[in-house]
N, C-alpha and C positions, 0 to 999 in steps of 0.2 A: 311781818310776813307779807311777801309780795303777792301779786294777783295770781301768777302762775303757780306758786307754791300752794295757795289756798285752793285753787281749782283742782290741782292734781291730788292733793290730800283728800278733798271731798270725793273725787272720782274713786280713789282707792277705798275709801270708807264705804261708798255706795256699792262697789263691786264685791266687797268682802264681808258685808254685814251678816251673811248667812254662814260664814266659816266658823268652825270650831277652833280652839287654840292650836290643836295639832295640825289642822289644815292650814292655818295662818303660817305656822312654822314650815310646813312642807312647801308652801308656795313662796317662802322667804319674804312675806309681807312686812314683818317688823324691820328687816334690813332695808327694804325699799322705803318705808316711812322714814327711817333714820337718815337715809341718804338724801331724801327730798329736803328734810330739815337742815341737814349739814351743807347742802349745796349753796345756800344763800350766804354762808360765811366763808366760802372758798375764794381765795385770791386767784383770779384767772381772767383771761380775756373774755369778752362778751361772746365771741364765736365759740370758744371752748365750752362755756357754760351752756350755750344754746344747743350745741351738739349733744351734750350729755342729757339735757332736758328732752330732746327729741327721742333719745334712746329710752329714757324713763317713760315717756308717753307711749312708746311702742310696747314696753313691758306691761304697763298698766292696761293697755288695750287687749292684751292677751289673757288677762285675769278673767276667768269665767265667773258668772253670777253664782253658779252652783259648782262646787269643786268636783273634779273628776281626775284623780291622780294617774289613772291608767290610760288616759286619752293621749292622742297625738299632740294636742294643744299643750298639754303639760310638759311634754318633752321639748317642744318649741319654746315654751316659756322659760324652761330651765336653761336652754342654750342662750336665749336672749339675756337672761339675768347674769349668766356667766360672762358673756361679752360685755355687759354693762359694768360688772365688777372689775374686769380686767381694764377697761377703758378708764374708769375712775381711778384705779390704782396707778396706771401709767401717767395720766394727765395731772392728777392732783395729789398723788402719793397718799391717798386715803385707803384704809383697809376696813373690812367688816370686823365686828366684835368677835374675838376668838380666832382670828385668821391665823396668827402665828402658831397658836396651840395646835390647830388642825394641820398645819403644815409640818411642824416639828415632831409630832407624835410618831408618824410612820418613819420619818427620818431617824428618830431616836431608836426605834425598833431595828432599823437596818444597821445602825451602829452597834447596837447591843448584841445582835445575833452573832457576828464574828467574835466578839469578846466572849460570848458564851461558849463558842467552839474552842477558842484558845484555852479557856479554863476547863474545858471538858464537860460543861453543863449548860446546854442551851436553855434549859428552864430558868437558869439564873440570868442569862444574857437578855432575855426578852423583858423582864421587869426592870432591869437596869436601863435598858434602852427606852422603855416607856417613861421611866422617871427622868432620864436625861432629856427626852423630848418635851415632857411637860414643864420641866424647869426652864429650858431655853425658850420655849413658846410662851410661857407665862411672863418671863422677863421681857421679851420683845413686845408682847401685848401691853404690858404696863408702860413701857417706853413710848409706844405708839399713842396710848391714851394720854400720857403726860404731855406729849407733843401735839395733842388735839388733832390726831389723824384718824380717829376711829369714828365710823358711822354706825 
């Protein structure tokens, strides 16, 4: 573990020590911790890694000592975290755990709805779409995990 990783991990721990499990999840702290750990094993130029490290530092700086999910800072933190995930996905082809499942579930529903209309039973199309989305998402998540692209 390098010096930056130790420092930022300690900072995350300090800022989030008063958080409950639900608050940690709401603030996406486990994903942030996993990303910090994964960043040291990514093959990239030093400039790319430093750019992502600065983004992570910006996100960590927005973590409040006491959680307030209805505050403006929470919205800003969510935007920064989303930008960070997009950047990491584009630069290093890494995805968060369960990314494809979350992506394909609504897509599956959108595929299932027309099929439900074709068969004259929308109530049948929605579960078929959910099943299809879960299947494809789970398969893609497993492939990403096998390829060591999950943080």
